C-alpha positions as CSV (number, residue, x, y, z in Angstrom):
1,X,-193.3,74.5,-77.7
2,X,-191.4,71.4,-78.8
3,X,-188.4,70.0,-76.9
4,X,-185.6,71.2,-79.2
5,X,-186.9,74.8,-78.9
6,X,-187.1,74.5,-75.1
7,X,-183.6,73.0,-74.9
8,X,-182.2,75.8,-77.0
9,X,-184.0,78.4,-74.9
10,X,-182.6,76.8,-71.7
11,X,-179.0,77.0,-73.2
12,X,-179.5,80.7,-74.1
13,X,-180.7,81.5,-70.6
14,X,-177.8,79.7,-69.0
15,X,-175.4,81.6,-71.3
16,X,-177.0,84.9,-70.3
17,X,-176.6,84.1,-66.6
18,X,-172.9,83.2,-67.2
19,X,-172.3,86.5,-69.0
20,X,-174.1,88.5,-66.4
21,X,-171.8,87.1,-63.6
22,X,-168.5,87.8,-65.5
23,X,-167.9,91.1,-63.8
24,X,-169.6,90.5,-60.5
25,X,-167.2,88.2,-58.8
26,X,-169.6,85.4,-59.5
27,X,-168.9,81.7,-59.7
28,X,-165.3,80.8,-59.9
29,X,-163.4,77.7,-61.1
30,X,-160.1,76.8,-59.4
31,X,-157.1,76.0,-61.7
32,X,-156.2,72.3,-61.7
33,X,-153.3,70.0,-62.9
34,X,-152.9,66.3,-63.1
35,X,-149.5,64.6,-62.5
36,X,-148.4,61.0,-62.9
37,X,-146.5,59.5,-60.0
38,X,-146.1,55.9,-61.4
39,X,-148.6,54.1,-59.1
40,X,-150.8,57.2,-58.5
41,X,-152.5,60.0,-60.4
42,X,-152.4,63.2,-58.5
43,X,-154.8,66.1,-58.8
44,X,-153.6,69.6,-57.7
45,X,-156.3,72.2,-57.3
46,X,-155.6,75.9,-56.4
47,X,-158.0,76.8,-53.6
48,X,-156.4,79.6,-51.6
49,X,-158.6,80.9,-48.8
50,X,-160.9,77.9,-48.9
51,X,-161.5,76.4,-45.5
52,X,-161.0,72.6,-45.3
53,X,-164.4,72.1,-43.7
54,X,-166.1,73.5,-46.8
55,X,-164.4,71.1,-49.3
56,X,-166.2,68.1,-50.7
57,X,-164.8,65.4,-52.9
58,X,-167.0,63.0,-54.9
59,X,-165.8,60.2,-57.2
60,X,-168.4,59.0,-59.8
61,X,-167.2,56.6,-62.5
62,X,-164.6,58.4,-64.7
63,X,-165.0,61.8,-63.0
64,X,-164.1,63.4,-59.7
65,X,-166.0,66.5,-58.5
66,X,-164.5,69.0,-56.0
67,X,-166.7,71.6,-54.4
68,X,-166.1,74.2,-51.7
69,X,-166.6,77.8,-50.8
70,X,-164.4,80.9,-50.2
71,X,-165.9,83.6,-48.0
72,X,-165.8,87.2,-49.2
73,X,-163.7,89.5,-47.0
74,X,-165.7,91.9,-44.8
75,X,-165.8,95.6,-45.7
76,X,-164.4,94.9,-49.2
77,X,-163.7,98.2,-51.0
78,X,-162.8,96.6,-54.3
79,X,-161.1,93.6,-55.7
80,X,-160.6,91.0,-58.3
81,X,-160.5,87.7,-56.3
82,X,-163.6,85.6,-56.7
83,X,-165.5,84.3,-53.7
84,X,-168.5,82.1,-53.0
85,X,-169.1,78.5,-53.9
86,X,-167.4,76.6,-56.6
87,X,-167.9,73.2,-58.2
88,X,-165.4,71.6,-60.6
89,X,-165.8,68.2,-62.3
90,X,-162.7,66.6,-63.9
91,X,-162.3,63.5,-65.9
92,X,-159.5,61.1,-64.8
93,X,-156.8,61.1,-67.5
94,X,-156.2,57.4,-66.8
95,X,-158.2,54.7,-65.0
96,X,-158.0,54.7,-61.2
97,X,-159.2,52.2,-58.6
98,X,-162.5,53.5,-57.2
99,X,-162.6,55.2,-53.8
100,X,-158.9,55.4,-53.4
101,X,-158.6,59.2,-53.2
102,X,-156.5,60.6,-50.4
103,X,-156.7,64.4,-49.9
104,X,-154.4,66.9,-48.3
105,X,-154.8,70.7,-48.1
106,X,-151.6,72.7,-47.6
107,X,-150.6,76.3,-48.6
108,X,-153.9,76.8,-50.6
109,X,-153.4,73.7,-52.7
110,X,-155.7,70.7,-52.5
111,X,-153.7,67.6,-53.5
112,X,-155.6,64.4,-54.0
113,X,-153.8,61.1,-54.8
114,X,-155.7,58.3,-56.6
115,X,-154.3,54.8,-57.0
116,X,-153.9,53.9,-60.7
117,X,-155.6,50.8,-62.1
118,X,-152.6,50.2,-64.4
119,X,-149.4,51.6,-62.8
120,X,-146.7,53.1,-65.0
121,X,-143.7,50.7,-65.3
122,X,-140.3,52.2,-66.1
123,X,-138.0,50.0,-68.1
124,X,-134.3,50.3,-67.7
125,X,-133.2,51.0,-71.4
126,X,-129.5,50.7,-70.6
127,X,-130.0,47.2,-69.3
128,X,-131.9,46.2,-72.4
129,X,-129.2,47.8,-74.7
130,X,-126.5,45.8,-72.9
131,X,-128.2,42.6,-74.0
132,X,-129.6,41.7,-70.6
133,X,-132.8,39.9,-70.1
134,X,-135.7,42.3,-69.4
135,X,-136.7,40.1,-66.5
136,X,-133.4,40.9,-64.8
137,X,-131.9,37.5,-65.5
138,X,-128.8,37.4,-67.7
139,X,-128.5,34.5,-70.1
140,X,-125.7,32.0,-69.4
């Protein structure tokens, strides 16, 4: 077989595996948000029930990967909550300084702060409208 056929076959097998796990509580992907805090980008990841010692954080170039595991409850009679291992890779929405991530886990939310390469600068529009110098020095 040639390489394009093998690549397509691999894609189809991967898709089949994903479909088969839809109703079995298989792999799960935590919800994530990015927020801008002027000098930092902050990643918020919903990981309720995930123990801190199972969490891993890896920065590689323009992406950050978070992995962890949530144990299934014992004697489960039925349920909708996924369990098991997860791995989520996200692309930074803006450039950050490498290896500046600081993580905190509280109330089931993993918060990771990354120092931005180019911080957001707020300009005081009222001061500019009043004819002031943007550097903060008024002309004589």
